[in-house]
C-alpha positions in Angstrom: 146.6 126.1 117.0 148.9 128.8 115.5 149.0 132.3 116.8 145.5 133.6 116.4 146.7 137.0 115.0 148.6 134.9 112.2 145.8 132.7 111.3 142.9 135.2 111.4 142.0 136.0 107.7 144.8 134.0 106.4 142.5 132.6 103.7 140.9 135.9 102.7 142.1 138.3 100.0 141.3 141.0 102.3 142.2 144.7 102.6 145.7 144.0 103.9 146.5 141.5 101.0 145.1 143.9 98.4 147.1 146.8 99.8 150.2 144.6 99.8 149.7 143.0 96.3 147.9 145.6 94.2 149.5 148.7 92.6 148.7 151.9 94.6 146.3 153.3 91.7 144.5 150.0 91.3 144.0 149.6 95.0 142.6 153.2 95.4 140.4 152.6 92.5 139.0 149.3 93.8 138.5 150.9 97.3 136.4 153.6 95.7 134.1 151.0 94.1 133.9 149.1 97.5 133.3 152.2 99.7 131.7 154.7 97.3 129.8 152.5 95.0 131.7 153.9 91.9 131.6 151.7 88.7 134.4 149.3 88.3 137.1 149.8 85.5 137.5 146.6 83.6 141.3 147.4 83.5 141.3 147.5 87.4 139.6 143.9 87.3 142.5 142.5 85.1 145.0 143.6 87.6 142.9 142.4 90.6 142.4 139.1 89.0 146.2 138.5 88.3 146.8 139.4 92.0 144.1 137.1 93.3 145.4 134.1 91.2 149.0 134.6 92.3 147.9 134.8 96.0 145.7 131.9 95.7 148.4 129.7 93.9 150.8 130.5 96.6 148.4 129.1 99.1 147.9 125.9 97.2 144.6 126.7 95.2 144.2 124.9 91.8 140.7 126.2 90.9 138.4 129.3 91.2 134.7 129.5 91.6 131.9 132.1 91.6 130.4 131.4 94.9 126.7 132.5 94.9 123.5 132.1 96.9 120.6 130.8 94.8 117.0 130.7 95.9 117.8 127.2 97.4 118.8 129.0 100.6 122.5 127.4 100.4 125.4 128.3 98.5 126.4 127.1 95.0 129.7 126.9 93.2 131.2 125.5 89.9 134.9 125.1 89.9 137.2 125.8 87.0 141.0 125.2 87.1 143.4 128.0 86.5 145.2 125.8 84.1 145.5 126.7 80.4 147.2 124.4 78.0 150.1 125.7 75.8 151.2 124.7 72.4 154.2 122.8 73.7 152.0 120.3 75.6 152.5 122.1 79.0 150.3 124.6 80.8 150.2 128.0 82.3 148.0 129.4 85.1 145.5 132.0 84.0 142.8 134.0 85.4 141.4 137.1 83.7 139.4 140.1 84.8 136.6 138.9 82.6 136.6 135.6 84.6 136.6 137.4 87.8 133.9 139.9 86.9 131.3 137.4 85.1 130.4 133.8 85.2 127.8 131.9 83.5 126.1 129.0 85.4 123.1 127.2 84.2 120.1 129.1 85.5 117.4 126.6 84.5 118.3 124.2 87.2 118.0 126.6 90.1 114.5 127.7 91.6 113.2 130.6 89.6 109.4 130.7 90.3 108.6 130.6 86.7 111.1 133.4 85.7 113.0 130.9 83.6 111.8 127.9 81.7 113.8 124.7 81.5 115.0 125.5 78.0 116.1 129.0 79.1 119.3 128.1 80.6 121.5 131.2 80.5 122.2 133.0 83.8 125.0 135.2 84.9 127.0 135.6 88.2 128.5 139.1 88.9 131.5 139.8 91.3 130.5 141.4 94.4 133.8 143.3 95.3 132.3 144.5 98.6 132.7 141.0 100.0 136.2 139.8 100.0 137.4 136.6 98.0 138.4 133.6 100.1 140.0 130.2 99.8 138.0 127.1 100.6 139.5 123.7 100.1 141.5 124.1 96.9 139.5 126.8 95.3 139.4 130.6 95.1 135.9 131.5 96.0 134.6 134.9 94.6 131.3 136.0 96.1 128.9 136.9 93.3 125.4 137.9 92.6 123.2 135.7 90.5 120.7 136.9 87.8 118.9 135.6 84.8 119.6 136.3 81.1 116.8 139.0 81.4 118.3 140.7 84.5 116.0 139.4 87.2 117.5 138.6 90.6 117.6 134.8 91.0 119.5 134.8 94.4 119.5 136.1 98.0 122.5 138.6 97.6 121.1 141.0 95.0 118.1 142.2 96.8 120.3 142.6 100.0 122.8 144.8 98.1 120.0 146.8 96.6 118.3 147.3 100.0 121.6 148.4 101.5 122.0 151.1 98.9 118.3 152.1 99.4 118.6 152.5 103.1 121.7 154.5 102.9 120.3 156.9 100.3 117.3 157.6 102.5 119.2 157.7 105.8 121.5 160.4 104.3 118.7 162.4 103.3 117.4 162.5 106.9 120.9 163.1 108.4 121.4 166.1 105.9 118.1 167.5 106.9 119.1 167.3 110.6 122.3 169.2 109.9 124.9 166.4 109.3 127.3 167.5 106.7 130.1 164.8 107.2 128.5 161.5 106.6 128.7 160.1 103.1 127.3 156.6 103.6 125.0 154.7 106.0 125.8 151.1 106.6 123.6 148.4 108.1 125.4 146.0 110.4 124.4 142.5 111.7 125.7 139.9 114.1 123.8 136.7 113.7 123.9 134.3 116.7 123.6 130.7 115.3 122.1 127.9 117.3 122.6 124.2 116.4 122.5 120.6 117.7 125.4 118.2 117.7 124.9 114.3 117.6 126.9 111.2 117.1 127.2 110.3 113.5 126.9 106.5 114.1 123.5 107.2 115.7 122.6 109.7 113.0 123.2 107.2 110.3 120.6 104.9 111.8 117.9 107.5 111.6 116.6 107.7 107.9 114.3 110.8 109.0 117.5 112.8 110.1 119.2 111.9 106.9 116.3 112.9 104.6 114.7 115.6 106.4 117.0 117.0 109.0 114.6 116.4 111.8 113.3 113.3 113.8 109.8 112.4 112.5 109.4 109.9 115.4 110.5 109.9 118.8 109.1 109.4 122.2 110.0 111.8 125.1 112.9 110.5 127.1 112.8 110.5 130.9 115.0 113.6 131.0 114.9 116.6 128.8 115.8 120.1 129.5 113.7 120.6 132.6 116.7 120.8 135.1 118.0 123.6 133.1 121.6 122.2 133.7 122.8 122.4 130.1 122.5 126.0 129.5 126.0 127.6 129.9 127.1 124.4 131.5 130.6 122.9 131.2 131.3 122.0 127.6 132.0 118.2 127.1 135.5 117.4 125.9 134.4 116.0 122.6 132.2 119.0 121.8 135.0 121.2 122.9 137.4 119.7 120.5 134.9 120.3 117.7 134.3 124.0 118.6 138.1 124.6 118.9 138.6 123.3 115.4 135.6 125.1 114.2 136.8 128.5 115.5 140.1 127.9 113.8 138.6 127.2 110.5 136.2 130.2 110.8 139.1 132.6 111.8 141.0 131.5 108.7 138.1 132.7 106.7 138.1 136.1 108.5 134.9 135.1 110.4 135.0 136.7 113.9 133.7 133.8 115.8 133.6 135.3 119.2 131.2 133.4 121.7 130.4 129.7 122.1 128.3 128.1 124.7 125.9 125.2 125.6 122.2 126.2 124.8 119.0 125.2 126.7 118.3 121.9 125.2 120.5 118.9 125.6 123.1 118.6 122.8 122.3 122.2 121.7 124.9 124.9 121.3 125.4 128.5 120.0 128.1 130.3 118.2 128.1 134.1 117.9 130.3 136.2 115.8 131.2 140.0 116.1 129.0 142.2 113.9 130.1 143.2 110.4 128.3 144.9 107.5 125.2 143.2 106.5 126.3 141.8 103.2 129.5 140.3 104.5 127.7 139.1 107.7 125.3 137.2 105.4 128.2 135.6 103.4 129.9 134.7 106.6 126.8 133.1 108.1 126.5 130.9 104.9 130.2 130.0 105.3 129.6 129.4 109.1 126.8 126.9 108.6 128.7 125.0 105.9 131.9 124.9 107.9 130.0 123.8 111.0 128.7 120.7 109.1 132.1 119.8 107.5 134.1 120.1 110.8 131.5 118.0 112.7 132.1 115.2 110.3 135.8 115.1 111.0 135.0 114.4 114.7 132.4 111.6 113.7 129.7 114.0 114.7 126.8 115.6 112.7 125.6 119.3 113.0 121.8 119.7 112.7 120.7 123.1 111.7 117.0 122.3 111.5 114.9 124.5 113.4 113.2 121.6 115.3 115.2 118.3 115.1 113.8 117.0 118.3 110.1 117.4 119.6 109.5 118.2 123.2 112.7 120.3 123.8 113.8 123.7 122.3 114.5 124.1 118.7 117.1 126.3 117.1 116.8 129.9 115.9 119.1 132.6 114.5 119.1 135.9 116.4 119.8 138.7 113.9 121.3 141.7 115.7 120.7 144.7 113.3 121.9 148.3 113.4 122.6 151.2 111.3 126.0 153.1 111.3 127.7 155.8 109.4 131.1 155.8 107.6 132.4 158.5 110.0 131.7 156.2 113.0 128.2 157.0 114.5 125.7 154.2 115.5 122.4 155.7 114.7 120.6 153.5 117.1 123.0 154.6 120.1 120.8 156.4 122.5 123.5 157.9 124.6 123.3 158.9 128.3 120.2 161.2 127.7 118.2 159.7 124.9 115.5 162.0 125.6 117.8 164.9 124.2 119.1 162.7 121.3 116.9 164.0 118.5 118.8 162.0 115.9 118.4 158.7 117.8 114.7 159.3 118.4 114.1 159.9 114.7 115.6 156.7 113.6 114.1 154.7 116.5 110.7 156.0 115.7 111.2 155.2 112.0 112.0 151.6 112.8 108.9 151.4 115.1 106.7 152.7 112.3 108.4 150.4 109.7 108.0 147.2 111.8 104.3 148.0 112.6 103.3 148.8 108.9 105.1 146.0 107.4 104.8 143.3 110.1 103.5 140.8 107.5 106.8 141.2 105.4 108.9 140.7 108.4 106.9 137.6 109.3 107.4 136.1 105.9 111.0 136.9 106.1 111.4 134.5 109.1 109.1 131.8 107.7 110.1 128.2 106.7 108.6 124.9 107.3 111.0 124.1 110.2 110.2 127.5 112.0 106.5 126.6 112.0 107.4 124.2 115.0 109.0 126.8 117.0 107.2 130.2 116.7 104.6 130.6 119.5 105.6 127.3 121.2 107.1 128.9 124.4 110.6 128.4 123.3 110.7 131.3 120.6 108.9 134.5 120.1 105.3 134.2 119.0 104.2 134.6 115.4 103.0 138.1 116.4 105.4 140.9 115.6 106.0 143.3 118.5 108.8 145.4 119.6 110.5 145.4 123.1 112.0 148.8 124.0 112.4 148.5 127.8 111.3 150.8 130.6 113.7 153.7 129.7 112.6 154.2 126.0 109.0 153.2 126.8 109.0 156.1 129.3 110.5 158.6 126.8 107.8 157.5 124.1 105.1 158.1 126.7 106.5 161.7 127.5 106.7 162.3 123.7 103.0 161.4 123.3 102.2 163.5 126.2 103.8 166.7 124.9 107.6 166.1 125.0 110.4 164.2 126.7 112.2 165.9 129.4 114.1 163.2 131.3 115.6 159.7 130.9 115.5 157.0 133.4 119.0 155.6 134.5 120.1 152.4 135.7 122.3 153.4 138.6 124.6 150.7 140.3 123.7 147.3 141.8 125.1 146.2 145.2 125.4 142.5 145.4 125.7 142.4 149.1 129.3 140.9 149.4 132.2 143.4 150.3 134.7 141.7 148.0 132.5 141.8 145.0 132.4 145.1 143.0 129.6 147.3 142.7 128.1 146.8 139.2 126.8 149.5 136.8 123.1 148.6 136.1 121.5 149.1 132.6 118.6 151.3 132.3 116.4 148.4 131.4 116.0 144.7 131.5 116.1 142.4 128.6 113.1 140.4 127.1 113.8 137.0 125.5 110.2 136.5 124.6 110.0 139.5 122.2 110.5 138.9 118.5 112.1 142.3 117.8 113.9 143.6 120.8 115.9 146.7 121.4 119.2 145.6 123.1 121.2 148.8 123.9 122.3 150.0 120.5 120.6 147.6 118.1 117.6 145.4 117.4 117.6 141.7 117.9 115.2 140.2 115.5 114.8 136.8 117.3 112.4 135.0 114.9 114.8 134.0 112.2 115.1 130.3 111.3 118.4 128.6 112.2 118.9 127.0 108.8 118.0 129.7 106.6 120.0 132.6 105.1 119.7 135.9 106.9 119.6 137.9 103.6 115.8 137.8 103.5 115.1 139.2 106.9 117.8 141.9 106.4 116.7 143.1 103.0 113.2 143.4 104.3 114.4 145.3 107.3 116.6 147.7 105.2 113.8 148.3 102.8 110.9 149.0 105.1 113.1 151.3 107.2 114.2 153.0 104.1 110.6 153.7 103.3 109.8 155.4 106.5 113.1 157.4 106.3 112.1 158.5 102.8 108.9 159.9 104.5 110.8 161.6 107.2 113.2 163.1 104.8 110.4 164.5 102.4 108.9 166.2 105.6 112.1 167.5 106.9 113.3 168.7 103.5 110.1 170.9 103.1 109.9 172.2 106.7 110.3 175.8 107.5 111.3 174.8 111.1 113.0 171.4 111.2 113.0 171.1 114.9 109.2 171.7 115.2 108.8 169.1 112.3 110.9 166.6 114.2 108.7 167.0 117.3 105.6 166.6 115.1 107.1 163.4 113.5 107.9 161.9 116.8 104.5 162.6 118.4 102.7 161.3 115.3 104.7 158.1 115.0 104.6 157.2 118.6 100.8 157.8 118.9 99.9 155.9 115.7 102.4 152.9 116.2 102.7 152.4 120.0 100.4 149.5 119.4 103.4 147.3 118.3 105.5 148.2 121.4 105.2 145.5 124.1 107.5 144.8 127.1 105.8 141.9 128.6 105.6 138.2 128.4 105.3 137.3 124.6 104.7 133.6 125.4 101.5 134.3 127.5 98.0 133.7 126.2 97.1 137.2 127.6 99.5 138.7 125.1 97.7 136.8 122.1 94.4 138.2 123.2 95.9 141.7 123.8 97.6 141.7 120.4 94.3 140.9 118.7 92.6 143.8 120.5 95.5 146.0 119.2 94.9 144.8 115.6 98.3 143.2 115.3 98.4 140.3 112.8 98.9 136.7 114.1 100.2 134.9 111.1 100.7 131.4 112.4 102.0 129.4 109.7 104.5 129.7 106.8 101.9 129.1 104.0 99.7 131.8 105.4 102.6 134.2 105.7 103.7 133.8 102.1 100.8 135.8 100.7 102.6 138.9 102.0 105.1 138.7 99.1 102.4 139.6 96.6 100.3 142.1 98.4 100.0 145.4 96.6 101.4 147.4 99.6 104.5 145.3 99.8 105.1 145.0 96.0 104.8 148.9 96.0 107.5 149.4 98.6 109.9 147.0 97.2 109.6 148.4 93.6 109.7 152.1 94.8 113.3 151.4 96.3 114.4 149.1 93.5 114.9 146.1 95.8 112.6 143.7 94.1 110.2 144.1 91.0 106.7 142.7 90.9 107.8 139.7 88.9 110.7 139.0 91.2 108.5 139.0 94.2 105.9 136.9 92.4 108.7 134.3 91.6 109.7 134.3 95.3 106.1 133.7 96.1 106.0 130.7 93.8 109.4 129.4 95.1 108.5 129.7 98.7 105.2 127.7 98.2 107.0 125.1 96.2 109.7 124.8 98.9 107.0 124.3 101.5 105.2 121.6 99.4 108.3 119.7 98.5 109.6 119.8 102.1 106.4 118.5 103.6 106.0 115.9 100.9 109.5 114.6 101.6 108.8 114.5 105.2 105.5 112.6 104.8 107.1 110.1 102.3 110.0 109.5 104.7 107.5 109.0 107.6 105.6 106.5 105.5 108.6 104.4 104.6 110.1 104.4 108.2 106.6 103.4 109.6 106.0 100.7 106.9 109.5 99.3 106.6 111.0 99.8 110.1 108.5 100.5 112.9 105.6 98.2 111.8 107.9 95.1 111.2 109.5 95.7 114.5 106.2 95.9 116.3 105.1 92.8 114.7 108.2 91.0 115.7 107.8 92.2 119.2 104.1 91.0 119.3 105.0 87.7 117.9 107.8 87.1 120.3 105.4 88.3 123.2 102.7 85.8 121.9 105.2 83.0 121.6 106.4 83.5 125.2 102.7 83.4 126.4 102.1 80.1 124.6 105.4 78.7 126.0 104.3 79.5 129.6 100.8 78.2 129.0 102.3 74.9 127.7 104.1 74.4 131.0 100.6 73.7 132.5 101.5 75.9 135.6 98.7 78.3 136.9 100.7 81.5 136.2 99.2 84.9 136.0 99.7 86.1 132.4 97.7 89.2 132.7 100.7 91.5 132.2 101.6 89.7 129.0 98.2 89.5 127.5 97.4 93.0 128.2 100.6 94.2 126.7 100.0 92.1 123.6 96.5 93.4 123.2 97.6 96.9 123.6 100.6 96.5 121.2 98.4 94.7 118.7 95.7 97.3 118.8 98.3 100.2 118.4 99.8 98.3 115.4 96.5 98.2 113.8 96.1 102.0 114.4 99.7 102.5 113.0 98.7 100.6 109.8 95.5 102.5 109.5 97.2 105.9 109.9 99.8 105.0 107.4 97.2 104.4 104.8 95.4 107.7 105.8 98.6 109.6 105.4 99.3 107.9 102.0 95.8 109.0 100.8 96.5 112.6 102.0 99.8 112.7 100.3 98.4 111.5 97.1 95.5 113.9 97.1 97.8 116.9 97.8 100.3 115.7 95.3 97.7 115.6 92.5 96.2 119.0 93.4 97.8 120.9 90.6 96.9 124.3 89.2 96.7 126.7 92.3 100.1 126.3 94.2 98.7 128.2 97.3 95.9 125.7 97.7 98.2 122.8 97.2 100.4 124.3 100.0 97.3 124.6 102.1 96.6 120.8 101.6 100.2 119.9 102.7 99.9 122.2 105.7 96.4 121.6 107.0 95.9 118.0 105.9 99.1 116.1 105.3 101.0 117.7 108.1 98.2 117.2 110.6 97.9 113.6 109.6 101.6 113.2 110.1 101.2 114.3 113.6 98.5 111.6 114.2 100.9 108.8 112.8 103.6 110.0 115.0 101.5 110.0 118.2 100.7 106.2 117.6 104.3 105.3 116.8 105.8 107.2 119.8 103.3 105.4 122.1 104.5 102.1 120.7 108.1 103.1 121.2 107.4 103.3 125.0 106.1 99.8 125.0 108.3 97.7 122.6 111.5 96.3 123.7 114.4 98.6 123.1 116.5 95.9 121.4 113.7 95.4 118.8 112.9 99.1 118.3 114.5 99.8 114.9 116.3 103.1 115.6 118.2 105.1 118.1 115.8 106.7 120.8 115.9 110.6 121.9 117.7 109.3 124.9 120.4 107.8 122.7 120.7 110.8 120.4 120.7 113.6 123.0 122.8 112.1 125.9 125.5 110.0 124.1 128.3 112.3 123.7 
């Protein structure tokens, strides 16, 4: 590896490159657009485009692309060469400001939820200058927003950018009302911790379920799983370490501050965590990270699995979204300080987040919903589907004081003595951590732990930004009208704490007792993705999104349709894959095993010896019975898929059929097949087992 300082950001058209290559006036104008949101002068775009092109060509680029994030959840790109033919039969390299600012991909082939018909193909991409351009392979990649010909957002980035502006606007009102005269902008920041599995590619290629769906649809539990707790933070295997090393280098070149890497709880599971950055850039970086993880793995004859639950019976993967709010002059608005009970500004923003999470729990829930995450949430490996907030002892105590008349003290952590004279005395935090909470305060930020590992973090973050902006707007309205701001702050804090304390829970979120307690408190327990999707079209949620200009009613309705269609298609693909594997691989293998077993019984009988054949005959009987059950359940699943596939008209009802009929019958079929796997000769079984996949690197 080259010097880290030299390679970091070497493939990014970042601030240092812009300062070096752009004329001073152009650089200043562009910075004002980036930092202050001022309109971009077309003349500036021409100069920037020329500098971008020259920089990219020097680094070996031949093409450029508008890199955007449609509603597929992954990224999209169309590559155009810089080349422009000349009259003398040669070519020159060209890239204009118009090409930088605007692109025109086909909008009809991406999910639109009814916003665009197939024949309405025109769509636009628009340069997002707040996220730096970068080189990937041989192309200059320009981060862009994606919208329809009629102006509706067709992507993940647009509502995120809108929500960031909305939150900044309302947070500034609150800060100004509290006496702040120096802050000009409030920025949300995110650091997403990415979990993933790594398996051998040769074994992956033998699993059609992994190839088609990203998860194993069959697989008996191996003798060993994660029960010894020996993989978490364990020594990283040499082959995995080599992969992680190259992954770090590739991410660093892209300016992605990959910081932490370690083994996770489940065998073959790992985690990568970057340093936080502004929410928009963090979202772009996470999309790039997932793409790079998969590409680098292939170079090592490995496969990176980002599905939330690639293997049953062991932990799945999530993405912990560490979210905070900061100002352009260096303040973290969620930093409690040494005496948080005296930190009025912190308490206002903290209580606003609490109120937002309580009132819009259904929106937060749907922002973390996808078919894969249904396998995790509430399964004692991830937070429950019930939205609650962990604050810890110190802040919990302060809120109780506020409710009872006013906070006058803050608990402190002190120091911890380990009991060995050569070991240092350690400063102890004022509170413990809680890994069972879906939304936990962790010092100076909130960790939203429900997010799916394979999904974009744009959704969770534009929801968070918007609902917090809404509460901050209510706070600002009250403070701006107040005759005595300090008295009004106390009234707001007391009101918010009293009305919304039900969402604060510091206990074990995995316990059955919490499920019962949450129901008593009136907290929603939305267990499935299908049920959660309804939140996108509730009147309350449409109102808050429209009020802050994040998504219109028609844009939300389109996302409702897209989410349902994605669920339907995902489960349909899984069911069809399951049927094919069961019919064409598992059933023939079982029949072959049974035939060989029957032949061996007959061969032994033919010897005329008085031999006890109880083991063989009982095994043959059991396998044959299970084979019949397998065949029967294949037919049952086929009928369920056909019924659900033909249930046109009401997309929600169709999605319900796939979730509560098809999905359940898939589980029944799997149970039979997994039992057969434990009985059939391993040499006959048609695919690598969990033991092979999880313990073979």
